[in-house]
C-alpha positions in Angstrom: -15.0 18.3 1.5 -11.7 19.6 0.1 -11.6 23.0 -1.5 -8.3 22.6 -3.3 -8.5 22.7 -7.1 -4.7 22.4 -7.6 -4.1 18.8 -8.6 -0.6 18.7 -7.1 -1.9 19.9 -3.7 -4.7 17.3 -3.8 -2.1 14.5 -4.5 0.4 15.8 -1.9 -2.4 16.0 0.7 -3.5 12.5 -0.1 0.1 11.0 0.1 0.9 12.9 3.3 -2.3 11.7 5.0 -2.1 8.2 3.8 1.4 7.5 4.9 0.9 9.4 8.2 -1.9 7.0 9.1 -4.7 9.5 8.6 -7.0 7.3 6.5 -10.0 9.6 6.9 -8.2 12.6 5.3 -6.6 10.3 2.6 -10.1 9.0 1.8 -11.5 12.5 1.4 -9.0 13.1 -1.4 -10.3 10.2 -3.4 -13.4 10.2 -5.7 -15.9 7.6 -4.7 -15.6 5.9 -8.1 -11.7 5.8 -7.9 -10.0 3.5 -10.4 -6.7 1.9 -9.2 -4.4 -0.2 -11.2 -1.1 -1.6 -9.8 1.3 -4.4 -10.6 -0.8 -7.1 -8.8 -4.2 -5.6 -8.3 -7.0 -3.5 -9.7 -9.7 -1.9 -7.7 -12.9 0.0 -8.5 -14.1 2.3 -5.7 -12.2 4.4 -3.1 -13.4 2.3 -0.2 -12.3 -1.0 -1.7 -8.9 0.5 -2.5 -8.5 2.0 1.0 -9.4 -1.3 2.7 -7.1 -3.4 0.4 -4.1 -1.1 0.9 -4.5 -0.6 4.7 -2.1 -3.5 5.7 0.6 -2.4 3.3 0.4 1.2 4.4 1.0 0.1 8.0 4.4 -1.3 6.9 5.6 2.1 5.7 8.3 3.8 7.7 8.6 6.9 5.5 8.2 8.2 2.0 11.0 10.0 0.2 9.7 12.0 -2.8 12.2 12.6 -5.6 10.1 14.3 -8.3 6.6 15.5 -8.9 5.4 16.4 -12.5 2.1 18.1 -13.2 0.4 18.3 -16.6 -3.1 19.8 -16.2 -5.1 17.3 -14.2 -2.4 14.6 -14.2 0.3 14.3 -11.5 3.2 11.9 -11.6 5.1 11.2 -8.4 8.4 9.3 -8.2 9.3 8.3 -4.7 11.0 5.6 -2.5 8.7 3.9 0.0 10.8 2.8 3.0 9.1 -0.2 4.5 9.2 -2.6 7.4 10.3 -5.5 5.1 13.6 -7.1 4.1 13.6 -5.2 0.9 14.1 -1.9 2.8 12.8 0.5 0.2 10.7 0.3 -3.0 11.1 2.8 -5.9 7.6 3.7 -7.1 6.1 5.8 -9.9 2.4 6.8 -9.4 0.3 8.5 -12.0 -2.7 10.3 -10.6 -5.6 11.8 -12.5 -7.5 14.5 -10.6 -11.0 15.6 -11.4 -12.1 18.7 -9.5 -10.8 18.3 -6.0 -10.6 14.5 -5.9 -8.3 11.8 -7.3 -10.2 9.9 -9.9 -7.6 7.3 -10.8 -4.2 6.0 -9.7 -1.8 3.9 -11.7 1.1 2.5 -9.6 4.2 1.1 -11.2 6.9 -0.7 -9.1 9.2 -3.6 -9.5 7.8 -6.5 -7.5 10.8 -8.8 -8.0 12.4 -8.0 -4.6 9.2 -9.4 -3.0 9.4 -12.6 -5.0 13.0 -13.5 -4.4 13.6 -17.3 -4.1 12.9 -18.6 -0.6 15.6 -20.7 0.9 14.6 -23.5 3.3 11.1 -23.9 4.6 8.5 -21.5 3.4 5.0 -20.4 4.4 2.3 -18.3 2.9 1.5 -15.0 4.6 -2.2 -15.4 5.5 -2.9 -11.7 4.9 -1.3 -10.8 1.6 -0.5 -14.3 0.2 3.2 -13.7 -0.2 5.5 -16.7 0.0 8.1 -16.1 2.7 10.9 -18.1 4.3 10.0 -19.2 7.8 13.4 -18.2 9.2 13.2 -14.7 7.6 9.6 -13.9 8.5 9.2 -10.3 9.8 6.7 -11.6 12.4 4.9 -14.8 13.6 1.7 -15.5 15.4 0.2 -18.7 16.9 -3.5 -19.2 16.5 -5.4 -22.4 17.1 -2.2 -24.3 17.7 -0.8 -23.3 14.3 2.1 -20.9 13.6 1.5 -18.2 11.0 4.4 -16.3 9.3 4.2 -12.8 8.0 6.1 -10.7 5.4 5.8 -7.6 7.5 4.6 -6.4 10.9 1.8 -4.6 9.1 0.4 -8.0 7.9 0.8 -9.5 11.4 -1.1 -6.5 12.9 -3.9 -7.0 10.3 -4.1 -10.6 11.3 -4.3 -10.0 15.1 -7.9 -8.7 15.6 -9.6 -11.4 13.5 -7.3 -14.3 12.6 -10.1 -16.3 11.0 -11.2 -13.4 8.8 -7.8 -12.4 7.4 -6.7 -15.8 5.9 -6.2 -15.8 2.2 
């Protein structure tokens, strides 16, 4: 159990652990009844959120924090997420609400337009995240059951590898 009551310290510990691949420590920073709202998804419960975000987190190369604002139990973090994807980096604004020593809610704001750029030529649907990608610009491909699958990032491809049947959208 965490014994930090400083909301900024809780959020910084969470972000550091999450993007360093330490899912156990990141999960400890979240309240069980976590509420998450982002541009394309909503989750109730920390476990559901951690499971859903795992493939995206694997595509992160680094995080570049620009500003952190604290107002009592609320923490706002503005950062660039450098990812293993054609977009390179994504500017993100997160609003965290901390209760006690756990993050109770997260609201993520980011521009999804770079991920939905028009696809030129043949396209395919990433079977993990559902994104439409160009077959010639896919970050990774896999062949399973005689069929070729195209992925937006190596993180999605790595999520597909252990159980190809279970990860199809």
